C-alpha positions, 0 to 999 in steps of 0.5 A, a space after each residue: 500500500 506504500 509502494 506508490 501514490 503517497 502524497 504526504 505523511 503525518 505522525 503522532 508520537 509513535 505512529 505514521 499515517 500516509 495520505 495517498 492520491 486517491 484519498 485513502 490512508 495507510 497507517 503503521 506504528 504503535 497501535 493505540 497511538 494511531 498505528 491501527 484504524 480499527 475504530 475509524 469504521 472504514 471511513 479512511 478508504 477515500 476522500 481524505 484531504 488532510 490529516 492532523 495529529 495530537 501526540 497520540 491520535 489522528 484526525 482526518 478531514 474529508 472532502 465533504 467537510 466531515 472528520 474521522 478520528 482514531 488513536 488514543 481515545 482520551 487524547 483525541 482519538 475518540 470524537 463520538 461525543 461531537 460526531 454530529 458536529 463533525 459530520 460536515 462543514 469542517 474547514 481546518 483542524 488544530 491541536 494541542 498535545 492531547 486535544 483537537 479543535 475543528 473550525 467550521 465554515 460558519 465560524 464555529 468551533 468544535 473541540 474534543 480530546 483531553 478536557 484540560 488540554 483544550 478538549 473541553 471548550 464548554 465554558 467558552 461555547 457562546 464565544 465560539 459559536 460564530 466569527 472565529 477565523 483562525 485558531 492557535 495553540 500551545 501544548 495544552 491550550 487554544 487561542 481563537 481569533 475572531 473576525 472582530 479582532 477579539 480573542 477567545 482562550 481555553 485549555 490549561 490556564 497556566 499555559 495560555 488558556 486563561 487570558 483574563 489578565 489581558 482580555 481588555 487589551 486583546 482587541 484588533 489582534 491580527 496574528 498569534 504566536 506561541 511557545 510551548 506554554 505561552 501566547 504572544 498576539 500582534 495587534 493591528 497597531 504593531 503592539 504585542 500582548 502576551 499571556 501564559 507561563 510567565 517564565 516561558 514568554 507569557 510575561 513581556 513586561 521587561 520589554 513592554 516599551 519596545 513592544 508598543 509598536 512596530 512589530 511585524 513578526 514574532 518567532 519562538 523557541 520552546 520557551 522564548 519569543 523574538 519579535 522583529 520590528 519594522 526598523 529591523 531591530 529585534 526584541 526578545 523575552 522569555 527563558 533567558 537560557 533558551 533565547 529570551 536574553 539577547 543582550 550579548 548580541 544586542 548591538 548586532 541585532 540591527 537590519 535584521 530581515 529574518 529570524 529562525 529558531 530551534 527549540 532552544 536558540 535563535 539565529 538572525 539574518 542581517 541585511 547586507 549592503 
């Protein structure tokens, strides 16, 4: 089944899923982490257009907007509680380490998986019933941007699921970035708002003056952020040992045109004459 026509391969922690040109799926690896599709009820033989994963489960999006899930039940493999809402209209799927969030064409959101990792969004259901345009995630929390520029968060409170401390500032949001446990939102005025784990990028108070305007893009390691500004300067914060402290090279961080990151470090490209 893997000798031809494979167009993409996806993975959990211990299994692979290959998508073929005819819309069928072939899996292998650790059975209970997605290697076997026993509970997918034969719905993976055709019309699959994309596959998404948590650490231990898969979710396949089909051409009719329906979703098929398999893998470890508690961590996204079992979507039976929301089957009716996943039968049509899904346009994109997002994930934390242990839960999924499906965005539908009407701007509503459907979640399942491990409750405290974003699988349970019932407390925010009224705000997720319409108007959502994109969803972002940390390892255990989601943040949804709505068409009016507002943000809805849920999941692990300490890892970005609780944005109440900055809720009044989360307006006009254009894009959100994340470390493993914190979010950073760029607003239409070029300012940045952060929340989540204080030690891993959620607290940007030490550089707040430099994040009040002019930010065009944010990059991240597992535990820190680097913001690129329109003047080519860079602002960093988060875990000092994992990219959050750029003081030793601050004089060189001018004329930057692009930043790249590993899990623990950043590298910047400087514009040359």
